[in-house]
N, C-alpha and C positions, 0 to 999 in steps of 0.2 A: 741635210741629208733627205729629208723627206720630198724636196724637189728632184732630186737625183732619182730616187725611187719611183716618183710619179713620171718622170721622163722615161725611164726603163719600161715602166708599165704601159705607157702609150705607144712607145716604139714596138715592144713585144706584141701588142694587140693588133697593131697595124701590119706587121709582119705575118701573124696568124691569118688574117682576113687576105692579105694579098697572095700569100703563098697557098693558103686554102682555096681561093679562087683559081689559082693556076692549076692546083691538083685536080680540081674538078672539070675544069675545062680543057685538060691536056686530052690529046687523042689516045685512044686505047692502043694503038699501035706503039706508041712511045712510053712504054712501061717505065723505063729509066727516069725520064723526066717526071712523070706521075709520082714515083716513088720519092724522089728527091725533094719535090715540092710538097709532098705530105710529111716528111720528116721535117722540114723546115716550118711548116706550119704547126706541127706538134711542139717543136722547140718553142715556137713563139707562144703557143698556148700555155705551156707549162711555165715559161718564164713570165708571162703576163699574170697567170693566176697567182704564182708565189709573190709577185711585186705587189699586186692588189692586196693581198693578204697581209703583207707586211705593212701597207699603208694603213689598212683597216685595224690592226693591232696597235698601231700606235696613236690613232685617235678613236677612242671608245665612244 
């Protein structure tokens, strides 16, 4: 189970960084693309944080 949580953590954080970069580098004229990338980055951040906290709780 720890390996699955660790995999989710890694994928979530990589999604956060990838979509965060896309949100920051999108042109200001394309607000829809910027908003979608920011929402996906936020989802990656939240999922990565919760997965990391679950790993930390399992190994004190």
